[in-house]
PAZAPA-4460 file (N, C-alpha, C; in steps of 0.05 Angstrom, whole numbers, plus 32768, in hexadecimal, padded with zeros to 4 digits):
% residues 82
    n_x    n_y    n_z   ca_x   ca_y   ca_z    c_x    c_y    c_z   seq   type   mol
   8519   8560   8D17   84FE   856A   8D1B   84FE   8587   8D12     1      X     A
   84E8   858F   8D06   84E4   85AB   8CFF   84CA   85B5   8D09     2      X     A
   84CA   85CD   8D13   84B1   85DA   8D1C   84AD   85F3   8D0B     3      X     A
   8496   85F5   8D00   848F   860C   8CEF   8478   861B   8CFB     4      X     A
   8479   8636   8CFA   8463   8647   8D03   845F   865C   8CED     5      X     A
   8446   865D   8CE4   843F   8670   8CCE   8451   866D   8CB6     6      X     A
   8459   8655   8CB0   8469   8650   8C98   8487   8655   8C9C     7      X     A
   8490   865C   8CB3   84AC   8661   8CB9   84B7   864D   8CCC     8      X     A
   84D0   8645   8CC8   84DD   8632   8CDA   84E4   8640   8CF4     9      X     A
   84DA   8635   8D0B   84E0   8641   8D25   84F3   862F   8D35    10      X     A
   84F6   8616   8D2E   8507   8604   8D3D   850F   85EC   8D2B    11      X     A
   8529   85E6   8D2B   8532   85CD   8D1E   8545   85BF   8D32    12      X     A
   8542   85A5   8D35   8552   8597   8D48   8553   8579   8D41    13      X     A
   856A   856D   8D45   856C   8550   8D41   856F   8542   8D5B    14      X     A
   8565   852A   8D5D   8565   851B   8D76   8571   84FF   8D71    15      X     A
   8583   84F7   8D83   858E   84DC   8D82   85A5   84D8   8D6F    16      X     A
   85B1   84C0   8D6F   85C7   84BB   8D5D   85BD   84B2   8D41    17      X     A
   85CC   84BA   8D2C   85C5   84B1   8D11   85D5   8498   8D0A    18      X     A
   85E9   8493   8D1A   85FA   847B   8D15   8600   846D   8D30    19      X     A
   85F8   8454   8D32   85FE   8445   8D4A   861C   8440   8D4D    20      X     A
   8629   843C   8D36   8646   8436   8D36   8657   844C   8D41    21      X     A
   8653   8465   8D38   8665   847A   8D41   8657   8490   8D51    22      X     A
   863D   848D   8D56   862F   84A0   8D67   862A   84BC   8D5C    23      X     A
   862E   84BF   8D41   8629   84D9   8D35   860C   84E2   8D3B    24      X     A
   8608   84FB   8D42   85ED   8504   8D49   85DB   850A   8D30    25      X     A
   85C1   8508   8D34   85AF   8512   8D20   85AE   8530   8D22    26      X     A
   85B0   853E   8D0B   85AF   855B   8D0A   8597   8563   8CF9    27      X     A
   8590   857D   8CF9   857A   8586   8CE7   8580   8580   8CCA    28      X     A
   8599   857C   8CC2   85A0   8576   8CA6   85A2   8559   8CA0    29      X     A
   859E   8547   8CB3   85A0   852A   8CAE   8589   8522   8C9C    30      X     A
   858F   8512   8C88   857A   8507   8C77   8576   84E9   8C7D    31      X     A
   855E   84E0   8C78   8557   84C4   8C7D   854A   84B8   8C64    32      X     A
   854E   849F   8C5F   8540   8491   8C4A   8524   848A   8C55    33      X     A
   8510   8491   8C46   84F4   848C   8C4F   84EC   846F   8C4D    34      X     A
   84F5   8462   8C38   84ED   8446   8C34   84CF   8442   8C35    35      X     A
   84C6   842F   8C44   84AA   8428   8C46   849A   843B   8C58    36      X     A
   84A7   844D   8C65   8499   845F   8C78   8485   8471   8C6A    37      X     A
   848A   8477   8C50   8478   8489   8C42   845C   847D   8C3D    38      X     A
   845A   8463   8C40   843F   8456   8C3C   842B   8460   8C52    39      X     A
   8435   8464   8C6A   8423   846D   8C7F   8419   848A   8C79    40      X     A
   842B   849B   8C6F   8423   84B6   8C68   840F   84B6   8C51    41      X     A
   8414   84A5   8C3D   8401   84A4   8C27   83E6   8499   8C30    42      X     A
   83E6   8485   8C40   83CD   847A   8C4B   83BE   848F   8C5B    43      X     A
   83CC   849E   8C6B   83BF   84B3   8C7B   83B3   84C8   8C68    44      X     A
   83C2   84D0   8C54   83B8   84E4   8C41   839F   84DA   8C33    45      X     A
   839E   84C1   8C2B   8387   84B5   8C1E   836F   84B5   8C32    46      X     A
   8374   84AE   8C4B   835E   84AD   8C5E   8354   84CA   8C64    47      X     A
   8365   84DD   8C65   835D   84F9   8C69   834B   8502   8C52    48      X     A
   8353   84FC   8C39   8343   8503   8C22   8328   84F5   8C23    49      X     A
   8329   84DC   8C2B   8310   84CD   8C2D   82FE   84D9   8C43    50      X     A
   8309   84E1   8C59   82FA   84EE   8C6F   82ED   8508   8C65    51      X     A
   82FA   8516   8C53   82F0   852F   8C49   82DE   852B   8C31    52      X     A
   82D8   8511   8C2B   82C7   8509   8C15   82D1   8512   8BFA    53      X     A
   82EC   8515   8BF8   82F9   851C   8BDE   8300   8502   8BCF    54      X     A
   8300   84EC   8BDE   8309   84D3   8BD3   82FC   84BC   8BE2    55      X     A
   82F6   84A7   8BD5   82EB   848F   8BE2   82FD   8478   8BDB    56      X     A
   8306   8469   8BF0   831A   8454   8BEB   8311   843F   8BD8    57      X     A
   82F7   843B   8BD6   82ED   8427   8BC3   82E5   8432   8BA8    58      X     A
   82EC   844B   8BA3   82E9   8457   8B88   82FA   8448   8B74    59      X     A
   82F1   8446   8B5B   8302   843B   8B46   8319   844E   8B42    60      X     A
   8330   8443   8B3B   8349   8453   8B3A   834A   8469   8B26    61      X     A
   8336   846E   8B16   8336   8484   8B03   8349   8481   8AEC    62      X     A
   834F   8469   8AE4   8360   8464   8ACD   837E   8464   8AD3    63      X     A
   8385   8465   8AEC   83A1   8466   8AF4   83AD   844A   8AF6    64      X     A
   839D   8436   8AF2   83A6   841A   8AF6   83BC   8412   8AE3    65      X     A
   83D1   8406   8AED   83E6   83FB   8ADC   83DC   83E2   8ACF    66      X     A
   83E4   83DD   8AB6   83DB   83C5   8AA8   83E3   83AC   8AB7    67      X     A
   83D3   8398   8AB4   83D8   837D   8ABF   83DB   837D   8ADE    68      X     A
   83CB   838D   8AEC   83CC   838D   8B09   83AF   8388   8B13    69      X     A
   83AE   8382   8B2D   8394   837D   8B3A   8389   8396   8B47    70      X     A
   8395   83AD   8B41   838D   83C6   8B4D   8374   83D1   8B3F    71      X     A
   835F   83D3   8B4F   8345   83DD   8B44   833A   83F5   8B52    72      X     A
   8342   83F9   8B6B   8337   840F   8B7C   834D   841F   8B88    73      X     A
   8347   8436   8B93   835A   8446   8BA1   8366   8436   8BB9    74      X     A
   8355   8427   8BC7   835F   8417   8BDD   8374   8403   8BD4    75      X     A
   8371   83F8   8BBC   8386   83E6   8BB1   83A0   83F4   8BAC    76      X     A
   839F   840D   8BA5   83B8   841C   8B9F   83CA   841E   8BB7    77      X     A
   83BF   8420   8BCF   83D0   8423   8BE7   83D0   840B   8BF8    78      X     A
   83C6   83F5   8BEE   83C5   83DC   8BFD   83DE   83CB   8BF5    79      X     A
   83E9   83BD   8C08   83FF   83AB   8C03   83F5   838F   8BFC    80      X     A
   83DB   838B   8BFD   83CF   8371   8BF8   83CB   836A   8BDB    81      X     A
   83CE   837E   8BC9   83C9   8379   8BAD   83E2   8372   8B9F    82      X     A
***
């Protein structure tokens, strides 16, 4: 965990074990694979932009569509249903 105040780090701390097998602790330098977790952050960013009326989920993708896909809107880009 990191806590920042006015752009400066004021606290770094790790919590819990990083390995069940040997009990090594999580430290501020421990790295993790994000995997599918980044989808939630991307979705939240899209919703924040939509809330600020900078983006509408049903807008056409602006030419970013990959060929031969069913992606037609911004909502399709972050949906797992397409």
